[in-house]
Structures are given as structure tokens and as C-alpha cells.
gemmi code that builds the backbone of each chain (N, CA, C; Angstrom):
import gemmi

chains = {
    "A": [
        ("ASN", (85.406, 74.295, 33.620), (84.594, 73.114, 33.371), (85.038, 72.455, 32.079)),
        ("ALA", (85.578, 71.209, 32.132), (86.204, 70.589, 30.969), (85.181, 70.126, 29.943)),
        ("GLY", (84.018, 69.621, 30.365), (83.026, 69.136, 29.412), (83.421, 67.769, 28.863)),
        ("VAL", (83.667, 67.696, 27.540), (84.050, 66.450, 26.884), (85.506, 66.578, 26.425)),
        ("THR", (86.318, 65.651, 26.867), (87.749, 65.687, 26.559), (88.135, 64.475, 25.725)),
        ("GLN", (88.799, 64.723, 24.611), (89.229, 63.650, 23.703), (90.753, 63.629, 23.613)),
        ("THR", (91.296, 62.416, 23.548), (92.729, 62.248, 23.276), (92.949, 61.065, 22.358)),
        ("PRO", (93.956, 61.108, 21.456), (94.794, 62.272, 21.177), (94.079, 63.256, 20.263)),
        ("LYS", (94.625, 64.435, 20.072), (94.054, 65.427, 19.161), (94.489, 65.150, 17.723)),
        ("PHE", (95.641, 64.594, 17.544), (96.158, 64.282, 16.207), (96.828, 62.914, 16.250)),
        ("GLN", (96.718, 62.155, 15.159), (97.365, 60.852, 15.078), (97.564, 60.476, 13.621)),
        ("VAL", (98.729, 59.968, 13.296), (98.998, 59.438, 11.963), (99.292, 57.950, 12.113)),
        ("LEU", (98.591, 57.145, 11.352), (98.762, 55.687, 11.399), (99.124, 55.170, 10.019)),
        ("LYS", (99.739, 54.003, 10.004), (99.921, 53.292, 8.747), (98.803, 52.272, 8.598)),
        ("THR", (98.464, 51.959, 7.375), (97.429, 50.961, 7.114), (97.729, 49.676, 7.877)),
        ("GLY", (96.698, 49.170, 8.567), (96.842, 47.938, 9.325), (97.157, 48.140, 10.799)),
        ("GLN", (97.618, 49.312, 11.182), (97.896, 49.578, 12.596), (96.596, 49.750, 13.368)),
        ("SER", (96.688, 49.583, 14.672), (95.509, 49.750, 15.517), (95.733, 50.937, 16.447)),
        ("MET", (94.639, 51.495, 16.915), (94.735, 52.565, 17.895), (93.386, 52.743, 18.596)),
        ("THR", (93.436, 53.412, 19.746), (92.228, 53.691, 20.522), (92.132, 55.181, 20.773)),
        ("LEU", (90.950, 55.735, 20.473), (90.644, 57.117, 20.814), (89.916, 57.116, 22.151)),
        ("GLN", (90.372, 57.999, 23.028), (89.790, 58.055, 24.361), (88.867, 59.264, 24.497)),
        ("CYS", (87.806, 59.105, 25.275), (86.872, 60.199, 25.512), (86.386, 60.131, 26.951)),
        ("ALA", (86.319, 61.293, 27.594), (85.786, 61.368, 28.952), (84.928, 62.615, 29.077)),
        ("GLN", (83.811, 62.497, 29.828), (82.947, 63.649, 30.084), (82.724, 63.789, 31.577)),
        ("ASP", (82.600, 65.053, 32.002), (82.435, 65.317, 33.426), (81.086, 65.961, 33.734)),
        ("MET", (80.092, 65.734, 32.872), (78.771, 66.351, 33.032), (77.744, 65.362, 33.572)),
        ("ASN", (78.189, 64.184, 33.949), (77.312, 63.157, 34.515), (76.203, 62.734, 33.526)),
        ("HIS", (76.532, 62.778, 32.237), (75.562, 62.373, 31.221), (75.505, 60.865, 31.083)),
        ("ASN", (74.303, 60.354, 30.804), (74.157, 58.915, 30.608), (74.632, 58.470, 29.238)),
        ("SER", (74.366, 59.294, 28.210), (74.608, 58.869, 26.833), (75.882, 59.473, 26.263)),
        ("MET", (76.612, 58.648, 25.519), (77.830, 59.100, 24.863), (77.864, 58.569, 23.430)),
        ("TYR", (78.590, 59.279, 22.560), (78.551, 59.007, 21.123), (79.927, 59.182, 20.497)),
        ("TRP", (80.155, 58.463, 19.417), (81.289, 58.709, 18.547), (80.784, 58.992, 17.142)),
        ("TYR", (81.248, 60.142, 16.590), (80.926, 60.548, 15.227), (82.222, 60.668, 14.428)),
        ("ARG", (82.072, 60.579, 13.114), (83.146, 60.986, 12.227), (82.632, 62.100, 11.321)),
        ("GLN", (83.527, 63.015, 10.971), (83.136, 64.134, 10.113), (84.057, 64.180, 8.913)),
        ("ASP", (83.489, 64.067, 7.736), (84.222, 64.082, 6.484), (83.673, 65.192, 5.592)),
        ("PRO", (84.524, 65.798, 4.774), (84.063, 66.885, 3.895), (82.887, 66.435, 3.034)),
        ("GLY", (81.839, 67.257, 3.021), (80.671, 66.977, 2.195), (79.748, 65.901, 2.733)),
        ("MET", (80.139, 65.267, 3.853), (79.331, 64.161, 4.392), (78.665, 64.508, 5.704)),
        ("GLY", (79.074, 65.587, 6.322), (78.495, 65.918, 7.612), (78.957, 64.972, 8.706)),
        ("LEU", (78.320, 65.051, 9.843), (78.613, 64.178, 10.977), (77.835, 62.876, 10.827)),
        ("ARG", (78.538, 61.772, 10.954), (77.880, 60.466, 10.871), (78.176, 59.680, 12.140)),
        ("LEU", (77.133, 59.083, 12.690), (77.243, 58.375, 13.955), (77.880, 57.002, 13.742)),
        ("ILE", (78.923, 56.716, 14.525), (79.612, 55.426, 14.424), (79.006, 54.440, 15.434)),
        ("TYR", (79.061, 54.797, 16.697), (78.501, 54.004, 17.792), (78.002, 54.959, 18.853)),
        ("TYR", (77.098, 54.460, 19.674), (76.682, 55.227, 20.825), (76.410, 54.297, 22.004)),
        ("SER", (76.335, 54.928, 23.173), (76.082, 54.185, 24.400), (75.049, 54.956, 25.207)),
        ("ALA", (73.882, 54.357, 25.380), (72.796, 55.040, 26.087), (72.990, 55.010, 27.597)),
        ("SER", (73.782, 54.096, 28.067), (74.055, 54.017, 29.508), (75.284, 53.138, 29.715)),
        ("GLU", (75.821, 53.202, 30.908), (76.978, 52.374, 31.232), (76.639, 50.911, 30.991)),
        ("GLY", (77.504, 50.224, 30.263), (77.296, 48.808, 30.011), (76.565, 48.480, 28.736)),
        ("THR", (76.075, 49.494, 28.006), (75.372, 49.242, 26.747), (76.029, 50.022, 25.615)),
        ("THR", (76.081, 49.399, 24.438), (76.544, 50.093, 23.243), (75.681, 49.654, 22.068)),
        ("ASP", (75.523, 50.546, 21.084), (74.729, 50.257, 19.898), (75.384, 50.839, 18.663)),
        ("LYS", (75.164, 50.172, 17.534), (75.725, 50.632, 16.280), (74.978, 51.861, 15.776)),
        ("GLY", (75.744, 52.734, 15.124), (75.151, 53.872, 14.457), (75.102, 53.629, 12.961)),
        ("GLU", (75.289, 54.698, 12.206), (75.174, 54.629, 10.741), (76.371, 53.950, 10.087)),
        ("VAL", (77.592, 54.152, 10.626), (78.807, 53.664, 9.973), (79.705, 52.912, 10.948)),
        ("PRO", (79.302, 51.756, 11.476), (80.075, 51.079, 12.520), (81.212, 50.173, 12.026)),
        ("ASN", (81.206, 49.833, 10.725), (82.166, 48.837, 10.244), (83.603, 49.320, 10.402)),
        ("GLY", (84.450, 48.447, 10.963), (85.858, 48.768, 11.157), (86.167, 49.382, 12.512)),
        ("TYR", (85.142, 49.526, 13.350), (85.321, 50.150, 14.664), (84.753, 49.251, 15.771)),
        ("ASN", (85.312, 49.415, 16.963), (84.748, 48.836, 18.165), (84.741, 49.892, 19.255)),
        ("VAL", (83.852, 49.747, 20.210), (83.771, 50.717, 21.297), (83.709, 49.991, 22.635)),
        ("SER", (84.062, 50.761, 23.676), (83.937, 50.263, 25.048), (83.442, 51.400, 25.925)),
        ("ARG", (82.346, 51.121, 26.649), (81.895, 52.103, 27.648), (82.502, 51.629, 28.963)),
        ("LEU", (83.601, 52.240, 29.332), (84.396, 51.764, 30.465), (83.690, 52.032, 31.794)),
        ("ASN", (83.026, 53.159, 31.885), (82.248, 53.564, 33.061), (81.369, 54.712, 32.603)),
        ("LYS", (80.703, 55.390, 33.521), (79.779, 56.439, 33.092), (80.512, 57.591, 32.411)),
        ("ARG", (81.748, 57.847, 32.799), (82.499, 58.981, 32.280), (83.182, 58.707, 30.942)),
        ("GLU", (83.603, 57.459, 30.697), (84.540, 57.198, 29.608), (83.968, 56.284, 28.527)),
        ("PHE", (84.264, 56.637, 27.269), (83.770, 55.889, 26.113), (84.891, 55.901, 25.076)),
        ("SER", (85.449, 54.740, 24.766), (86.597, 54.693, 23.855), (86.196, 54.093, 22.511)),
        ("LEU", (86.917, 54.495, 21.477), (86.702, 54.016, 20.107), (87.994, 53.376, 19.620)),
        ("ARG", (87.901, 52.139, 19.148), (89.097, 51.417, 18.710), (89.023, 51.079, 17.238)),
        ("LEU", (90.131, 51.329, 16.555), (90.313, 50.901, 15.176), (91.272, 49.719, 15.219)),
        ("GLU", (90.820, 48.531, 14.896), (91.635, 47.330, 15.024), (92.670, 47.221, 13.906)),
        ("SER", (92.292, 47.593, 12.691), (93.193, 47.512, 11.537), (92.861, 48.691, 10.637)),
        ("ALA", (93.566, 49.797, 10.860), (93.201, 51.048, 10.203), (93.338, 50.971, 8.689)),
        ("ALA", (92.400, 51.655, 8.014), (92.395, 51.736, 6.549), (92.376, 53.209, 6.145)),
        ("PRO", (92.899, 53.538, 4.950), (92.882, 54.938, 4.509), (91.480, 55.554, 4.527)),
        ("SER", (90.437, 54.732, 4.324), (89.060, 55.246, 4.338), (88.642, 55.731, 5.722)),
        ("GLN", (89.434, 55.412, 6.741), (89.130, 55.861, 8.097), (89.830, 57.169, 8.446)),
        ("THR", (90.517, 57.750, 7.484), (91.055, 59.101, 7.648), (89.884, 60.063, 7.812)),
        ("SER", (89.845, 60.772, 8.931), (88.682, 61.595, 9.238), (88.962, 62.397, 10.510)),
        ("VAL", (88.007, 63.236, 10.854), (88.005, 63.878, 12.166), (86.937, 63.199, 13.003)),
        ("TYR", (87.333, 62.725, 14.160), (86.436, 61.979, 15.037), (86.023, 62.854, 16.222)),
        ("PHE", (84.726, 62.872, 16.473), (84.182, 63.632, 17.590), (83.476, 62.703, 18.557)),
        ("CYS", (83.777, 62.909, 19.822), (83.033, 62.277, 20.894), (82.009, 63.292, 21.398)),
        ("ALA", (80.854, 62.826, 21.813), (79.820, 63.711, 22.329), (79.089, 63.012, 23.474)),
        ("SER", (78.432, 63.807, 24.294), (77.573, 63.247, 25.329), (76.275, 64.036, 25.349)),
        ("SER", (75.253, 63.442, 25.927), (73.972, 64.126, 26.050), (73.294, 63.726, 27.341)),
        ("SER", (72.503, 64.662, 27.865), (71.700, 64.381, 29.040), (70.386, 63.754, 28.577)),
        ("ASP", (69.487, 63.540, 29.483), (68.175, 62.987, 29.135), (67.136, 64.085, 28.923)),
        ("SER", (67.600, 65.319, 28.670), (66.646, 66.419, 28.467), (65.879, 66.206, 27.169)),
        ("PRO", (64.689, 66.809, 27.044), (63.874, 66.630, 25.830), (64.571, 67.077, 24.554)),
        ("THR", (65.442, 68.070, 24.634), (66.118, 68.545, 23.434), (67.172, 67.560, 22.947)),
        ("GLY", (67.638, 66.677, 23.827), (68.701, 65.744, 23.433), (69.952, 66.451, 22.986)),
        ("GLU", (70.238, 67.626, 23.555), (71.386, 68.421, 23.120), (72.672, 67.632, 23.244)),
        ("LEU", (73.465, 67.666, 22.180), (74.760, 67.009, 22.158), (75.852, 67.994, 22.549)),
        ("PHE", (76.761, 67.547, 23.418), (77.936, 68.321, 23.804), (79.152, 67.599, 23.226)),
        ("PHE", (79.884, 68.310, 22.381), (80.991, 67.697, 21.645), (82.344, 68.031, 22.242)),
        ("GLY", (83.281, 67.108, 22.064), (84.682, 67.391, 22.312), (85.262, 68.173, 21.151)),
        ("GLU", (86.558, 68.454, 21.212), (87.192, 69.274, 20.181), (87.657, 68.462, 18.976)),
        ("GLY", (87.550, 67.174, 19.026), (87.859, 66.360, 17.867), (89.246, 65.753, 17.894)),
        ("SER", (89.374, 64.628, 17.199), (90.663, 63.937, 17.020), (90.875, 63.751, 15.522)),
        ("ARG", (91.953, 64.326, 15.012), (92.231, 64.247, 13.567), (93.116, 63.036, 13.297)),
        ("LEU", (92.580, 62.088, 12.538), (93.286, 60.842, 12.261), (93.597, 60.738, 10.777)),
        ("THR", (94.851, 60.484, 10.473), (95.269, 60.236, 9.093), (95.831, 58.826, 8.999)),
        ("VAL", (95.316, 58.058, 8.041), (95.803, 56.695, 7.819), (96.486, 56.658, 6.460)),
        ("LEU", (97.768, 56.352, 6.476), (98.561, 56.349, 5.232), (98.577, 54.975, 4.582)),
    ],
    "B": [
        ("GLN", (69.929, 59.977, -2.785), (69.654, 61.330, -2.299), (69.795, 61.363, -0.781)),
        ("LYS", (70.523, 62.375, -0.280), (70.679, 62.503, 1.159), (69.363, 62.910, 1.798)),
        ("GLU", (69.167, 62.493, 3.065), (67.955, 62.889, 3.773), (67.939, 64.371, 4.069)),
        ("VAL", (69.113, 64.950, 4.293), (69.232, 66.363, 4.624), (70.242, 66.996, 3.676)),
        ("GLU", (69.820, 68.050, 2.976), (70.691, 68.734, 2.023), (70.994, 70.144, 2.506)),
        ("GLN", (72.270, 70.499, 2.391), (72.694, 71.819, 2.844), (73.769, 72.317, 1.903)),
        ("ASP", (73.636, 73.552, 1.428), (74.616, 74.146, 0.526), (75.914, 74.359, 1.306)),
        ("PRO", (77.040, 73.807, 0.829), (78.287, 73.911, 1.603), (78.921, 75.301, 1.622)),
        ("GLY", (78.465, 76.186, 0.721), (79.091, 77.504, 0.653), (80.459, 77.390, -0.011)),
        ("PRO", (81.444, 78.253, 0.304), (81.362, 79.216, 1.402), (80.506, 80.419, 1.057)),
        ("LEU", (79.944, 81.012, 2.099), (79.121, 82.195, 1.992), (79.879, 83.326, 2.689)),
        ("SER", (80.113, 84.430, 1.957), (80.854, 85.562, 2.492), (79.981, 86.808, 2.409)),
        ("VAL", (79.768, 87.460, 3.552), (78.924, 88.654, 3.603), (79.634, 89.726, 4.419)),
        ("PRO", (79.274, 91.007, 4.207), (79.892, 92.075, 5.003), (79.268, 92.137, 6.392)),
        ("GLU", (80.046, 92.618, 7.341), (79.573, 92.807, 8.711), (78.303, 93.649, 8.718)),
        ("GLY", (77.348, 93.239, 9.545), (76.097, 93.967, 9.652), (74.999, 93.445, 8.745)),
        ("ALA", (75.332, 92.592, 7.786), (74.331, 92.054, 6.860), (73.445, 91.027, 7.563)),
        ("ILE", (72.287, 90.777, 6.957), (71.412, 89.681, 7.398), (71.819, 88.436, 6.621)),
        ("VAL", (72.044, 87.370, 7.357), (72.463, 86.111, 6.748), (71.303, 85.128, 6.777)),
        ("SER", (71.126, 84.402, 5.698), (70.112, 83.350, 5.634), (70.793, 82.039, 5.279)),
        ("LEU", (70.649, 81.066, 6.156), (71.197, 79.726, 5.940), (70.034, 78.748, 5.859)),
        ("ASN", (70.128, 77.785, 4.955), (68.975, 76.929, 4.692), (69.326, 75.451, 4.575)),
        ("CYS", (68.338, 74.628, 4.854), (68.444, 73.187, 4.635), (67.115, 72.672, 4.106)),
        ("THR", (67.184, 71.689, 3.242), (65.988, 70.967, 2.823), (66.106, 69.525, 3.273)),
        ("TYR", (64.968, 68.875, 3.419), (64.994, 67.490, 3.862), (63.901, 66.706, 3.161)),
        ("SER", (64.041, 65.388, 3.179), (63.098, 64.552, 2.434), (62.141, 63.764, 3.335)),
        ("ASN", (62.490, 63.589, 4.609), (61.694, 62.762, 5.503), (60.650, 63.612, 6.217)),
        ("SER", (59.397, 63.448, 5.863), (58.333, 64.266, 6.443), (58.087, 63.940, 7.915)),
        ("ALA", (58.679, 62.880, 8.428), (58.491, 62.494, 9.830), (59.393, 63.274, 10.785)),
        ("PHE", (60.349, 64.029, 10.251), (61.214, 64.824, 11.134), (60.362, 65.822, 11.911)),
        ("GLN", (60.608, 65.894, 13.235), (59.840, 66.806, 14.087), (60.745, 67.766, 14.871)),
        ("TYR", (62.003, 67.364, 15.067), (62.915, 68.132, 15.887), (63.997, 68.700, 14.970)),
        ("PHE", (64.218, 70.003, 15.078), (65.119, 70.691, 14.156), (66.112, 71.528, 14.950)),
        ("MET", (67.363, 71.423, 14.575), (68.410, 72.082, 15.315), (69.397, 72.769, 14.376)),
        ("TRP", (70.065, 73.756, 14.894), (71.219, 74.358, 14.231), (72.396, 74.298, 15.195)),
        ("TYR", (73.497, 73.745, 14.707), (74.738, 73.706, 15.460), (75.736, 74.636, 14.778)),
        ("ARG", (76.552, 75.292, 15.585), (77.606, 76.160, 15.086), (78.944, 75.496, 15.391)),
        ("GLN", (79.838, 75.495, 14.403), (81.143, 74.855, 14.581), (82.246, 75.821, 14.153)),
        ("TYR", (83.019, 76.275, 15.127), (84.182, 77.095, 14.807), (85.308, 76.194, 14.309)),
        ("SER", (86.248, 76.803, 13.577), (87.333, 76.050, 12.969), (88.105, 75.251, 14.015)),
        ("ARG", (88.288, 73.974, 13.756), (89.036, 73.057, 14.622), (88.442, 72.910, 16.023)),
        ("LYS", (87.117, 73.082, 16.107), (86.392, 72.880, 17.352), (85.225, 71.926, 17.114)),
        ("GLY", (84.624, 71.457, 18.194), (83.428, 70.640, 18.051), (82.192, 71.508, 17.879)),
        ("PRO", (81.132, 70.964, 17.278), (79.882, 71.719, 17.132), (79.258, 72.025, 18.495)),
        ("GLU", (78.493, 73.110, 18.529), (77.742, 73.466, 19.740), (76.327, 73.858, 19.326)),
        ("LEU", (75.349, 73.477, 20.129), (73.953, 73.756, 19.804), (73.684, 75.250, 19.857)),
        ("LEU", (73.067, 75.741, 18.782), (72.746, 77.172, 18.683), (71.235, 77.388, 18.844)),
        ("MET", (70.439, 76.596, 18.144), (68.988, 76.765, 18.171), (68.330, 75.394, 18.116)),
        ("TYR", (67.183, 75.292, 18.781), (66.405, 74.051, 18.799), (64.943, 74.414, 18.602)),
        ("THR", (64.279, 73.711, 17.681), (62.866, 73.973, 17.400), (62.134, 72.654, 17.287)),
        ("TYR", (60.953, 72.624, 17.878), (60.105, 71.434, 17.734), (58.962, 71.779, 16.781)),
        ("SER", (58.771, 70.951, 15.762), (57.704, 71.087, 14.767), (57.863, 72.390, 13.979)),
        ("SER", (56.778, 72.959, 13.505), (56.856, 74.130, 12.634), (56.905, 75.428, 13.419)),
        ("GLY", (57.197, 76.516, 12.696), (57.150, 77.825, 13.311), (58.505, 78.474, 13.430)),
        ("ASN", (58.526, 79.593, 14.129), (59.736, 80.384, 14.307), (60.175, 80.357, 15.760)),
        ("LYS", (61.479, 80.520, 15.941), (62.024, 80.687, 17.291), (63.124, 81.720, 17.219)),
        ("GLU", (63.095, 82.677, 18.131), (64.074, 83.758, 18.106), (64.903, 83.728, 19.388)),
        ("ASP", (66.215, 83.997, 19.210), (67.120, 84.084, 20.357), (68.175, 85.133, 20.021)),
        ("GLY", (67.955, 86.332, 20.532), (68.884, 87.411, 20.239), (68.902, 87.748, 18.761)),
        ("ARG", (70.070, 87.681, 18.155), (70.197, 88.001, 16.731), (69.843, 86.815, 15.826)),
        ("PHE", (69.530, 85.686, 16.411), (69.283, 84.464, 15.633), (67.801, 84.111, 15.611)),
        ("THR", (67.303, 83.731, 14.433), (65.933, 83.248, 14.274), (65.963, 81.957, 13.484)),
        ("ALA", (65.344, 80.929, 14.043), (65.205, 79.653, 13.344), (63.776, 79.532, 12.849)),
        ("GLN", (63.631, 79.081, 11.615), (62.321, 78.968, 10.992), (62.173, 77.574, 10.406)),
        ("VAL", (61.012, 76.961, 10.635), (60.737, 75.629, 10.106), (59.463, 75.693, 9.275)),
        ("ASP", (59.525, 75.208, 8.049), (58.351, 75.094, 7.180), (58.214, 73.629, 6.812)),
        ("LYS", (57.404, 72.898, 7.557), (57.283, 71.458, 7.331), (56.560, 71.151, 6.024)),
        ("SER", (55.679, 72.039, 5.592), (54.959, 71.782, 4.340), (55.904, 71.781, 3.147)),
        ("SER", (56.965, 72.589, 3.245), (57.953, 72.663, 2.166), (59.187, 71.826, 2.463)),
        ("LYS", (59.268, 71.246, 3.647), (60.432, 70.486, 4.107), (61.689, 71.355, 3.997)),
        ("TYR", (61.632, 72.496, 4.671), (62.657, 73.533, 4.521), (62.850, 74.211, 5.860)),
        ("ILE", (64.110, 74.327, 6.297), (64.377, 75.065, 7.519), (65.416, 76.141, 7.238)),
        ("SER", (65.348, 77.220, 8.017), (66.248, 78.353, 7.808), (66.771, 78.856, 9.137)),
        ("LEU", (67.941, 79.438, 9.076), (68.516, 80.167, 10.207), (68.875, 81.562, 9.704)),
        ("PHE", (68.329, 82.585, 10.373), (68.635, 83.957, 10.026), (69.521, 84.567, 11.111)),
        ("ILE", (70.526, 85.274, 10.673), (71.403, 85.982, 11.591), (71.318, 87.464, 11.255)),
        ("ARG", (70.833, 88.255, 12.197), (70.744, 89.713, 12.000), (72.014, 90.372, 12.512)),
        ("ASP", (72.327, 91.546, 11.926), (73.488, 92.321, 12.370), (74.705, 91.395, 12.540)),
        ("SER", (75.057, 90.709, 11.472), (76.112, 89.703, 11.545), (77.450, 90.319, 11.964)),
        ("GLN", (78.204, 89.556, 12.739), (79.480, 89.985, 13.296), (80.597, 89.050, 12.815)),
        ("PRO", (81.835, 89.540, 12.771), (82.944, 88.644, 12.396), (83.012, 87.394, 13.275)),
        ("SER", (82.568, 87.506, 14.529), (82.579, 86.351, 15.433), (81.545, 85.292, 15.036)),
        ("ASP", (80.656, 85.630, 14.105), (79.696, 84.637, 13.601), (80.317, 83.758, 12.516)),
        ("SER", (81.529, 84.069, 12.109), (82.211, 83.270, 11.077), (82.447, 81.857, 11.611)),
        ("ALA", (81.846, 80.898, 10.954), (81.880, 79.508, 11.430), (81.184, 78.649, 10.388)),
        ("THR", (81.162, 77.348, 10.628), (80.341, 76.438, 9.821), (79.064, 76.151, 10.594)),
        ("TYR", (77.936, 76.251, 9.905), (76.632, 76.043, 10.533), (76.038, 74.741, 10.009)),
        ("LEU", (75.748, 73.844, 10.928), (75.209, 72.533, 10.601), (73.732, 72.494, 10.963)),
        ("CYS", (72.879, 72.172, 10.023), (71.501, 71.893, 10.399), (71.428, 70.432, 10.828)),
        ("ALA", (70.437, 70.127, 11.659), (70.278, 68.766, 12.150), (68.809, 68.542, 12.437)),
        ("MET", (68.359, 67.316, 12.284), (66.950, 67.037, 12.514), (66.741, 65.582, 12.902)),
        ("SER", (65.575, 65.322, 13.489), (65.311, 63.988, 13.997), (63.804, 63.749, 14.070)),
        ("MET", (63.435, 62.476, 13.987), (62.029, 62.107, 14.183), (61.700, 62.024, 15.672)),
        ("TYR", (62.751, 61.761, 16.483), (62.555, 61.523, 17.899), (63.399, 62.510, 18.706)),
        ("SER", (63.093, 62.617, 19.986), (63.883, 63.519, 20.825), (65.224, 62.911, 21.200)),
        ("SER", (65.440, 61.641, 20.898), (66.700, 60.984, 21.220), (67.832, 61.495, 20.349)),
        ("ALA", (68.952, 61.837, 20.966), (70.089, 62.373, 20.221), (70.700, 61.337, 19.290)),
        ("SER", (70.503, 60.059, 19.569), (71.097, 59.024, 18.723), (70.441, 58.958, 17.346)),
        ("LYS", (69.315, 59.625, 17.167), (68.590, 59.558, 15.893), (68.766, 60.830, 15.056)),
        ("ILE", (69.627, 61.726, 15.498), (69.816, 62.992, 14.790), (70.561, 62.769, 13.475)),
        ("ILE", (70.046, 63.397, 12.407), (70.708, 63.394, 11.105), (71.235, 64.801, 10.870)),
        ("PHE", (72.520, 64.901, 10.515), (73.145, 66.200, 10.311), (73.266, 66.528, 8.827)),
        ("GLY", (73.116, 67.819, 8.502), (73.510, 68.303, 7.187), (75.022, 68.416, 7.137)),
        ("SER", (75.548, 68.646, 5.952), (77.008, 68.675, 5.787), (77.623, 70.009, 6.189)),
        ("GLY", (76.793, 71.028, 6.445), (77.308, 72.294, 6.945), (77.511, 73.337, 5.864)),
        ("THR", (77.274, 74.603, 6.242), (77.550, 75.756, 5.379), (78.621, 76.601, 6.047)),
        ("ARG", (79.715, 76.848, 5.310), (80.789, 77.680, 5.867), (80.465, 79.133, 5.634)),
        ("LEU", (80.419, 79.920, 6.697), (80.043, 81.337, 6.653), (81.232, 82.190, 7.084)),
        ("SER", (81.484, 83.253, 6.302), (82.530, 84.207, 6.643), (81.932, 85.600, 6.652)),
        ("ILE", (82.129, 86.340, 7.738), (81.646, 87.715, 7.863), (82.843, 88.649, 7.717)),
        ("ARG", (82.813, 89.473, 6.696), (83.933, 90.387, 6.406), (83.794, 91.661, 7.226)),
        ("PRO", (84.838, 92.053, 7.973), (84.761, 93.313, 8.766), (84.614, 94.539, 7.878)),
    ],
}
model = gemmi.Model(1)
for chain_id, residues in chains.items():
    chain = gemmi.Chain(chain_id)
    for i, (resn, *xyz) in enumerate(residues, 1):
        res = gemmi.Residue()
        res.name, res.seqid = resn, gemmi.SeqId(i, " ")
        for name, pos in zip(("N", "CA", "C"), xyz):
            atom = gemmi.Atom()
            atom.name, atom.element = name, gemmi.Element(name[0])
            atom.pos, atom.b_iso = gemmi.Position(*pos), 0.0
            res.add_atom(atom)
        chain.add_residue(res)
    model.add_chain(chain)
structure = gemmi.Structure()
structure.add_model(model)
structure.setup_entities()
């Protein structure tokens, strides 16, 4: 059972370059999320999508765009990468259960030079 | 001041010890409390979930919430080397996952 799959796992960009992080889940979850994790800062929500066709800003959305392509896939795009976007990015999904449990992918490590 | 504070560690204990991990928070409206475990170079996974105050036990793990003190704890009994990981506390005012606030995590190492 794959769960949440993220690609790529590693990426090095130069300042100003663009890239898209891909995420897919096979658990038939309605909600999907993109987080970034930085040392000492914990996980911070960038964007989320409560259902196919909807997206909403999280705590740190500036410099990012997202697309909920269908129920399975949720992509994160950096249009003009900056060194401050060097981070580990996690995609997650959740069901509509009362606990709101998040299921995470293994992460994408992005370095912007 | 962060809404959720967590000592980053690292915390190193011998195998078999009782481990206590803690978080404090400032928002008295938080009602849902969670602990996520994150192994190195992996995504976090839910370990414990508690609603409101009180204790919850699951095997060797006990989660404790003290809302009057705005303090939550995770206890690990008979700790094993496989428990070596980063433990993230998380909390929310609502059951919606989009409203969860995470602590920065405590890195735990269990020495054989």
C-alpha cells in the first residue's frame, strides 16, 4: 500500500528557477496538504485542499502556488525559487474522521542556491 | 512567542528507561492534542490522539493533557532503540487537520 507518494525526493535549484513538487495519494482522502519543515520551526502549512477543485492558503503561502489536479493529486509549484525556500517539503492527506489524522509522504528535500 | 513550545533536545536515555516528552502551549482554546513520531528522513506518523484533558494509554505509550497548566506529555515505558526518533506534539482548536499547530519536535535517542 503506497499511501502518499512525493516526487522528486531531492532537488537542487538556482535562485529564480521554477519547479513543481508532485504528490499523489491512494487512500481516497478528500483533503490534501503541503507543509514545509525547517529546523526549530516545526511543520508549517503552506496550502491545503479540502476537496477536489478547492485550495486554501495556510500559514506560509507566499512564493508558492498549488493545483489540485484530481482527487488523488496535489502539486506545489515554486515560480521563482529563493534561498529562503530551502526546506524539506511534506505532502499529507487526511480522511474526514474526527481525529483528522494526517498521513504524510516521505518528504522532498529542496535546496535553493 | 510561539503558540506551541517544545524542547528540541536531543534527549539520550538508556534502553529500558522511562521517557518523558513535553510541550507547553499558550492558546487555551486548544482541545485536540496529538503526538506524531518521525523517523530520520521519513514523514511523521500519528502516535497518540487525545481530546480535551486526561490520560490515554496505548501499549508502552501514555499521553497526558493538563489543560489547566497548558501542558501535555508523552511517556514511553520500557524504551527501545526502535523508539529513537523525533517526536512532534501537535494541537488544534478544531477537529479539522488544516488547523493543527505543530511543535518543533524533540529528538530522542535510546542507547542499547
